C-alpha positions, 0 to 999 in steps of 0.5 A: 132325174128330171129337172125341178119345176115350179113346185117340185124339187128332187131329193138330189137337188135339196139339202139342209139349206132348203128348210124354208123351201121344203121344211125340215123333214124333206130338207133332211131327206134330200141331205141324207139321199146325197150323203148316203149314196152307195153306203150299206144303209142308204136313203130312198129317192123321191121329190118334194112339193115346196112350201110355195105350193101351200102358200100359193094355194091359200092365197089363190083361195083367199082363205088366210083370214078365215084360218086366222079367225078360227084360231083367234082366242082358242082355248086349248083346254076346250077339247071339243072346240079345238077339234071342231075348229081344226077340222074346219081348217083342214077342210079349207086347206084340202079344198084350196090345194085342189088346183090343176096346176099343182095336181099336174106337177104332182102327176108328172113327177110321180110318172118320172119316179115310176119310169125309174122304179117300175110300174109296181112303184108305191110311195110314202107321202109325208108332211114337212113343216117349214119350222119342223125338226129344228134343234129346239122343236121336234114337230114329230108326229104332228102331221100326217104320213100316208104309206103304200100310195099307188097311182096318180090320183091317190098320190095327188089326194095324199099330198092334199091331205098332208097339206091339210094336216098342218091343222091336226088337233095335235099340231095346233096345240104343239105350235101354240105351246112352242110359240109358233104363229099358225099363219107363219108355218107352211107345209111341204110334202115329200113323195118318196119311194116306199120301203116295203118293211111289211114283211121285214122290220123297221124302227128308230135309232138314236145317237144317245140314250133317250132316258139319260142323255148319255151320248157315247152310245147308239140306241137302236130299236126295231119291230117286225113290219111297219114302224107305226106299231112301234110309235103307237106303242102297240108292241114291245120292241127289240132294243140294242146299244152300240158303244160309239167310241169303240165302234169308231176304233173298229170294234164292231160289237153290239154292247147290249140287247133286250129281246122285245115281245113283238107280238104283232106286226102291221102289214099292208094287205089289200089296200088296207093296214092289217095287224097279224100275230107274230109266230112264237119262233120269230118273237123269240129271236131278234128282228135284226142281226148283229151285222144289221145293228152295227150297219145302222150304228155306223150310218147313225154315227156318220149322220150325227157327224155330218149334222154336227159339222154343219151345225157347228155343235154336237147334234144327237140325232133321231133316225127312222129306218126300215128294211125292204123285204124285196132287196133286203137292204136297210134304208134311212127314212128320216133323220132329225136332231133329237130335241129332249135328252140332248138339251139337258143341262150337263152342269146340273145334276138332278136326282129324284129319290123315294124316301122309302120305296114300298116292298112291292109295286102295283104294276111295273114297266119300262121307265121313261125319264128319271122323275117321280110323280104322285096323283089320282088315277084316271083310266082312259079307254078312248078319246071320249074319256078325255073330257073328264080328265083333270090336270095333274091326274095319272093317265092310265091307258092301254096305249095313247094316241097323238090326238091325246097330246093336249090332255097328256101335257096336263098329266102328272104321269102316264102309265100304259099297258103297251109300248116301249121306249120309243112309242108315242106315250114315251116320246111325248112324256119325255118331251114334256118332262112327265114321268111315264111307265110304258109296257106295264102289261096290266095297268088298266086292270090293276089301277082304278080311276080315283085311286091315289098312286105314286109313279116312280121312274127313278129306280133304273130301267124299270118303272114302278107304280106304287099304291098311295102317296109315297114321299119323295124328294128332288136334289139338285147339285151344280156340278161346278161347285163339287169338290175334286180331291186328290184321292180318287172317289169311285162308285160301287155299282151292281146294276148295268141298268143304272150305269148310264144314269150315274155316269154323269156323276163326278166319279173317278170310275167304278171301284167295284162292279159286282158280277154276282148281281148281274148273274142273279138279277138279269141272267138268273142261270147258275153258271154250271147249269149253263155249262152243263144243262144236261146234268139238271135233274128237274124238268121244270128247271130244264124248261126254265133254262130253255126259256131263258136262253131261247134267243141264243144258240145254247145256254152257254151262249146265253150266259156269256153274252148276257154277262158280257153285255151287263159288264160291258154296259158298266164299262162303256158308261164310264169309258175311259175311266177305270172299271174294276169288276169283281169275279162272282162271289156268291155263297153256296146258299146264294148260288143254289137259288139260281136256276139249276143251282140246286144240282151243283151246290153243296150244303154248308153249315156256314156258307160265309166261310165256305166254298166262295170266292177264289176257292171255286175258280179252279175247283172241279165243282166250278171250273167250267162255270168259271170258264164262262165268266172268263169268256164274258170278260174276254169278250168285253175287253177284246171284242167290245174293245173296253180295255178300261175293264180291270178284273178283281179276285175276291176272297183269296185266302192263300198265295198258292190259291192266287197263283192257281186262279191266275193260271186258270184265267190265263188258260181262258184268255185273261192273262195278267199284263196281256193287252194291258190287263190288270188283275186286282185282289180283294184285301179282306182276309187277315192273311191278305194283310199279313202276307201283303208283300207276297200278294203284291207280287201276284196282283196289280192292286188291292181293294179293301173289303171292309165288310169281310175284313171286319168280320174276320178280324172281330170273329163276327158273322156279319149276317147275324142279327144276334151279334150285330152289336159287335160288328164295327168297322171303327174298332181299333183292331180293324182300323189298324188292319186298314192302316197296315193294308194301305201302308203295305200296298204302298210299300210294294208300289201297288194302288190300294182302295177301299170298296166296303161301306165303312167310309160312307157309313162312318165318315169319321174314319176317312181322315185316317184313310187319307193320312195313311195314303189310300189311293181311292174310296169307292162308295154307292152313288147316293154317297158320292157327293158327300164323300167327295166333300169329306175327302176334300176336307180330310186332305185339306186338314192333312195339309195344314201345319201341325 
């Protein structure tokens, strides 16, 4: 590579220490180029124009005072005045950077790059501010980037336009909001070999979960073509999670993936950017292979480790990548510290809750953040509509533009038809702390200007917009003040999408992960229909099975992958804390509601006491479906490496039945004791208590299901409203059964917990449970902090002298 000149520095010669010289983005490009040489995922070569080029140009033209005057006393809320002054500033800078010395150095450096990579070389020309990409300020998207630039004159022009973009409307607002002096920030320009992702794919990788700040995952997003569609929110991206701790241990396995719609791709054609529709067969498959996702995750962890070491503190990263259609390789285009989720106060738990969520939402999309806001809708179809926007209104648009940021920062909430979690609207909303629902599809047609709505991002992965002003509350808890009793307090959890949200709670793990909720809400396919789609009698059902499993080789693969990923998300969120997953415990009427279920389920008069739980697993009616459940759990433990996962057998009536189930599990690769696998049993039938010594010989632990145990002790159908008055976990007979179960488990040196709702609903029974020696209580997330305090008080009372 050629030697550096007055205004040019090659990537081989710059690194993070050179931020004052070339800005944060370009300094990072140089650091990455050196760090990733020879790696499976590398960084493109190129050169930088130093900030001195910008400063010398301004000094030579004598325009500094003119620029300062333009922004003196500027009212940022006056959109028209802001646009006019910023345009004047850009014109001044563009003219000032047209000198021959600077142009000559750009042309010579470009020729050097062209000699190395051939006459067909095209480059990306990217802006890099000297205050950019600091841990406390992102500057993301504030300045211009020009792609597919070819020829000396075009490169010189693009560099001048980048220098001028220091004064885009959005950059002016961003600096003012973050306390940067306009005249003390300079711009460098990076000129780098273009990665031709037009006919391949591109995206963004984060080394944490962007919504919750959960740091044990790498989050990869990808689309076909150029990445601008992802940033603009024009397409729904594919999303992937990889678990960092097990990746470091050598388990190369994607934790979870979501298929995006990817309806269009942006390509370069005839010197212009054009949008093309993506063929259905390509939309119905992921834009990255598992191997590519894992390569991106590997390099992301390497980059995070490197930047963390240099910074002397953990430094989650925001990484842009692209795949070159020519050589088929993956390239890192940019890496900067993530500046929003990573700055959350880990010592304070903030929870937003709707007091009473309405039955139905007006629109639903992807939630950005975890907050709630209400306000009046303002539909924005273009920049001309921004002048009418009032602070606190809910901005509703097809998508958003970087130029809208001055208005977006005043919005109460943001809702867009298009976009995914890394689109422009999501990035800005996340940084501003504004709740946003993106990818809602039809928000601009269903929500009208002047309408009062409530935007909720506090209900998991899905964000909802409700009609009217729905009451909500915010709870803040200093985790340093939370009680930590000796008895373990764990969580009941059913939704994988909630796992990262609640992982920060001071729970000892998950005492009950309900598999059937993952099947019913995410997979939606009956296990036997997945194992035997050829048995389906309905053409409509066969078509729905094909639609659900379109991204997988077969319905069987779809079911196993989806169940493994759902369970895996929960196990990863709490790793290495224990997670106990209960095998499916649908009733026949519930199973029948799944896709294909009607062809496999018998009709029963009382499903609550019928073909459910352990009775199904070795039975010919369900054995092949059970094999798929076991295959999914085996994948979580063995391939994902999440050995904190324990398995629990529900509604096991007899000891012989227990042995049959354990034998079936062993035949499917889940042998109790092998690789540390522990198998628990629900203690929820009186026979489990009466024969607890015999059940203890077969299982590693017990979890008391107080709902079914109460039902069977009192002879009350817990689903019947007519006799609901007789269903009471506090009945002396039920309490005695609880006590006998606890003492019996302890007699056999088996851990015992309770995962029913009784302790949360009736905290007055907690002292009895603690006094009997229960090892753990498992409650819903909403009840956790209160239960911790109640258990701590019960332990203190038990320790006092009589």
